[in-house]
C-alpha positions in Angstrom: 25.4 -9.4 16.9 22.8 -7.4 15.1 22.6 -3.6 15.7 19.3 -2.2 16.8 17.9 0.3 14.1 18.7 1.6 10.7 16.6 4.2 9.0 15.7 4.8 5.4 14.7 8.2 4.0 12.6 7.9 0.8 13.9 10.8 -1.2 13.7 9.6 -4.8 10.3 11.0 -5.8 10.0 13.6 -8.6 7.8 15.9 -6.7 5.7 16.7 -9.8 2.8 18.3 -7.7 5.2 21.0 -6.6 5.5 22.2 -10.2 8.3 24.6 -10.8 9.8 24.2 -7.5 11.1 20.8 -8.4 11.9 21.6 -12.0 15.6 22.2 -11.2 16.1 20.5 -7.8 14.8 17.5 -5.9 12.0 17.8 -3.4 14.5 16.7 -0.7 16.5 19.9 -1.1 13.5 22.3 -0.9 14.0 24.5 2.2 11.6 25.2 5.1 12.8 28.2 7.1 16.3 27.9 5.5 16.7 24.2 6.2 16.2 21.5 3.6 13.6 18.8 4.1 16.4 16.2 4.0 18.5 17.9 6.7 15.4 18.2 8.9 14.6 14.4 8.7 18.3 13.5 9.2 18.4 15.7 12.3 15.3 14.0 13.7 16.9 10.5 13.2 20.0 11.7 15.0 17.9 13.1 17.9 16.2 9.6 18.1 19.6 7.9 18.5 19.9 6.4 15.1 23.4 6.3 13.8 22.9 4.7 10.3 20.5 5.5 7.6 20.0 4.9 3.8 18.8 7.6 1.4 17.4 6.6 -2.0 17.8 9.0 -4.9 16.6 9.4 -8.4 15.4 12.9 -9.3 18.4 15.2 -9.5 20.2 12.4 -7.6 23.7 14.2 -8.0 22.4 17.3 -6.2 21.5 15.2 -3.2 24.9 13.5 -3.3 26.7 16.8 -3.4 24.6 18.2 -0.6 25.5 15.2 1.6 29.1 15.3 0.7 29.3 19.0 1.8 27.2 18.4 5.0 28.7 17.5 8.2 26.5 14.9 9.8 29.0 13.4 12.1 26.6 11.5 14.3 25.1 9.4 11.5 26.5 7.2 8.8 24.6 7.8 5.5 24.4 5.4 2.6 23.0 6.1 -0.8 20.7 3.8 -2.8 20.9 5.1 -6.3 17.8 4.7 -8.5 19.1 7.1 -11.2 18.5 4.4 -13.9 15.1 3.3 -12.7 12.7 4.9 -10.2 11.5 1.9 -8.0 8.6 3.5 -6.2 8.1 3.5 -2.5 8.1 -0.3 -2.1 10.6 -1.1 -4.7 13.0 1.4 -3.4 13.0 -0.4 0.0 13.4 -3.8 -1.6 16.5 -2.5 -3.6 18.1 -1.2 -0.5 17.5 -4.2 1.7 21.1 -5.4 1.7 21.8 -2.5 4.0 19.3 -3.8 6.5 20.8 -7.3 7.1 22.7 -6.5 10.3 19.8 -4.6 12.0 16.8 -5.8 14.0 14.5 -2.9 12.9 14.1 -0.6 9.9 12.5 2.8 10.2 11.2 4.2 7.0 10.5 8.1 6.8 9.3 9.9 3.7 11.5 12.9 3.1 8.5 15.2 2.8 7.0 14.5 6.1 7.7 17.0 8.9 6.6 16.3 12.4 7.6 16.3 16.1 6.9 12.5 16.5 9.0 10.9 19.3 10.8 8.4 17.0 12.8 7.0 19.9 9.7 6.1 21.9 8.0 4.5 18.9 11.1 2.4 18.2 11.2 1.3 21.8 7.7 0.1 21.7 7.9 -1.6 18.3 11.0 -3.5 19.5 8.8 -5.0 22.4 6.0 -6.0 20.0 5.5 -9.3 18.0 4.4 -7.5 14.9 6.5 -7.7 11.8 5.6 -4.1 10.8 3.9 -1.1 12.2 2.3 1.4 10.0 2.0 4.7 11.8 -1.4 6.1 11.3 -3.6 9.2 12.1 -7.2 10.3 12.5 -7.2 12.9 9.8 -8.8 13.8 6.4 -7.2 12.1 3.4 -8.3 10.8 0.0 -6.9 7.3 0.6 -7.3 5.2 3.7 -5.7 2.1 5.2 -8.2 -0.4 6.6 -7.6 -2.4 9.7 -9.6 -5.1 11.4 -10.7 -5.0 15.0 -7.3 -6.4 16.1 -5.6 -3.4 14.3 -4.2 -5.7 11.6 -4.0 -4.5 8.1 -6.9 -5.8 6.0 -7.3 -3.4 3.1 -7.0 0.0 1.5 -9.5 2.3 -0.2 -9.4 5.4 -2.5 -12.2 7.7 -1.6 -11.9 9.6 -4.9 -13.0 6.7 -7.1 -14.3 4.1 -4.6 -11.5 1.5 -5.4 -10.7 -1.1 -2.8 -7.8 -3.5 -2.3 -8.0 -6.3 0.1 -5.6 -8.6 2.0 -8.1 -11.4 1.8 -11.9 -11.2 1.3 -13.9 -8.0 1.1 -15.3 -6.9 4.5 -17.5 -4.1 6.0 -16.0 -4.6 9.6 -13.0 -2.4 9.6 -11.5 1.0 10.8 -10.1 3.5 8.5 -7.0 5.4 9.2 -4.6 7.7 7.3 -1.1 6.8 6.7 1.5 9.1 8.2 4.3 8.4 5.8 6.4 6.7 8.5 6.6 2.9 9.2 8.7 0.3 10.8 9.5 -3.3 10.1 11.8 -6.3 10.8 14.1 -7.0 7.8 12.9 -10.5 7.4 9.6 -9.3 6.3 10.8 -8.5 2.9 13.5 -11.2 2.5 11.6 -13.3 0.0 10.1 -10.5 -2.1 11.5 -10.0 -5.7 13.2 -6.7 -6.2 10.8 -4.9 -8.5 9.1 -1.6 -8.9 6.2 -1.5 -6.5 4.2 0.8 -4.1 4.8 0.1 -0.4 1.1 -0.4 0.3 0.7 -3.0 -2.3 3.6 -4.8 -0.8 2.1 -4.7 2.7 -1.3 -5.8 1.6 0.3 -8.8 0.0 2.5 -9.6 2.9 -0.3 -9.1 5.4 -1.7 -12.5 4.3 1.1 -14.2 6.2 2.6 -11.7 8.5 1.3 -9.4 11.3 1.2 -5.8 10.0 -0.5 -3.5 12.4 -1.8 0.1 12.7 -0.2 2.2 15.4 -1.9 5.5 15.9 0.4 8.5 16.6 -0.1 11.8 18.4 1.9 14.8 17.4 1.8 18.6 18.0 2.5 19.1 14.4 2.6 16.9 11.2 3.0 18.2 7.7 3.1 16.4 4.3 4.7 18.8 1.8 2.9 17.6 -1.3 1.7 20.8 -2.9 3.2 24.1 -3.8 0.4 26.0 -1.9 1.4 24.4 1.4 4.9 25.7 1.5 4.1 29.3 2.7 2.0 27.9 5.5 4.6 25.4 6.7 7.3 28.1 6.3 5.4 30.5 8.6 4.8 27.7 11.1 8.5 27.0 11.5 9.4 30.6 11.5 7.3 31.0 14.7 8.7 27.8 16.2 12.4 28.2 15.5 14.8 31.0 16.6 
């Protein structure tokens, strides 16, 4: 019998926009109010009742392995998908790790640099009742790149506001809603079963698969949501958590 949910934390990125902060350590091990990004996401998974997860590694991979070996995450079984030899990007990393997903009904993907108070348990419960093959959790916020959804909330395209570039599932359209991607998504493992394992961005994969599968937008509401992408953000995020946490 298949188990319910496995999570994957995308932690292989180089974090180049963080400049010197990631010159000697991976982004996943940067600390916010004394707790690493990786530990924060793992604890959120545990709080949602998830007992198994995969973490992909590339940039300073050994440091993450040592950190996990020294940590005491008794409530969750953690696997490593090692991309030390080749960084697979956000989509390819999922494809490389998909053997871990075979015995599960649902896969939850969470970027390691996303911090929020999203109720993952509730989202999983609702997704498991839906007929969709994937949910892309989205927000109404400013961003330079937008996911495009038709009037049924199905993925139909993507655009880059910086250069006016569009990518479409099928034919170009003017009848769509723009939403920003939260860095969190869910899917049923069969969605990626026939994809070749190759370096790829996750949005490109979803755009291709949306021709034959139902991939939907699901708006989320949170009290806080942070994407730690730039060095200048760390002080603000640190201050926020210092006020939130004892």
